C-alpha positions in Angstrom: 140.1 138.8 67.5 137.8 140.1 70.2 135.5 143.0 69.7 133.6 145.1 72.1 129.9 144.1 72.4 127.5 146.9 71.6 124.8 147.1 74.3 121.3 148.6 74.3 118.7 149.3 77.0 117.2 145.9 76.1 120.3 143.8 76.0 122.2 145.4 79.0 120.9 143.2 81.9 121.5 140.0 80.0 125.1 140.9 79.3 126.1 142.3 82.7 124.9 139.1 84.4 127.6 137.1 82.6 129.6 134.7 84.7 132.7 136.7 83.5 133.5 140.2 84.6 132.0 142.9 82.3 133.6 146.3 81.5 131.0 148.7 80.0 132.1 151.9 78.3 129.4 154.6 78.4 130.1 156.9 75.5 128.7 159.3 72.9 129.5 160.2 69.3 130.1 163.9 70.2 132.4 163.2 73.2 136.1 163.9 72.4 137.6 161.9 75.4 135.3 159.0 74.4 136.9 158.9 71.0 140.3 158.8 72.7 139.4 155.8 74.9 137.3 153.9 72.3 140.3 152.2 70.6 141.7 151.2 74.0 138.4 149.6 74.9 138.6 147.6 71.6 142.2 146.5 72.4 141.0 145.3 75.8 138.3 143.2 74.1 141.1 141.4 72.3 143.3 141.2 75.3 140.6 139.7 77.5 138.8 137.6 75.0 137.4 134.5 76.8 138.2 136.0 80.2 136.0 139.1 80.4 133.2 140.8 78.4 134.1 144.2 77.0 131.1 146.3 76.0 130.0 149.8 74.9 126.8 151.7 75.5 125.9 154.8 73.5 124.3 157.1 76.2 122.3 159.1 73.6 120.6 156.0 72.2 120.1 154.3 75.6 118.9 156.8 78.1 117.2 154.2 80.5 120.4 152.4 81.4 122.4 155.7 81.5 119.9 157.1 84.0 119.7 153.9 86.0 123.4 154.0 86.8 123.5 157.8 87.3 126.0 158.3 84.5 126.4 162.1 84.2 129.8 162.5 82.6 131.3 160.5 79.9 133.3 158.5 79.3 132.3 156.5 82.3 133.5 152.9 82.5 131.8 150.5 84.9 133.1 147.0 85.8 130.4 144.5 86.7 130.7 141.1 88.3 127.5 139.0 88.4 125.4 142.0 87.6 126.8 144.2 90.3 129.1 147.3 89.9 132.4 146.5 91.4 134.6 149.2 90.0 134.2 152.6 88.2 136.3 155.0 86.2 135.1 158.4 85.1 137.1 160.2 82.3 139.7 159.0 79.8 142.6 157.1 81.4 145.5 155.1 80.0 144.7 151.5 79.0 146.9 150.2 81.8 144.5 151.7 84.4 141.5 149.9 82.8 143.5 146.7 82.4 144.3 146.8 86.1 140.7 147.2 87.1 139.7 144.2 84.9 142.6 142.0 86.0 141.5 142.5 89.6 138.1 140.9 88.7 139.4 138.2 86.4 141.7 136.6 89.0 
């Protein structure tokens, strides 16, 4: 069963440069909407196992990456392809919206 990869400032670049699409959930422990979307992100990790990388980055523990991508409100979800941001979602949304964004990059 797939599980979301936990990213840090030091592992971020290596993971987003994967040959598969990468969805990164920027979140924090104190963020209510982040807690709502967290289980959906974990479900996507199972759904897309082998097809995409699903990852989470705690903004409080990793300020460099958070600042580099200008993440000001959370949850922010960025979709990367070969290290480049190709899609973005700010705020909690249904799983189907995130799945659609990923599916567009997996094809």
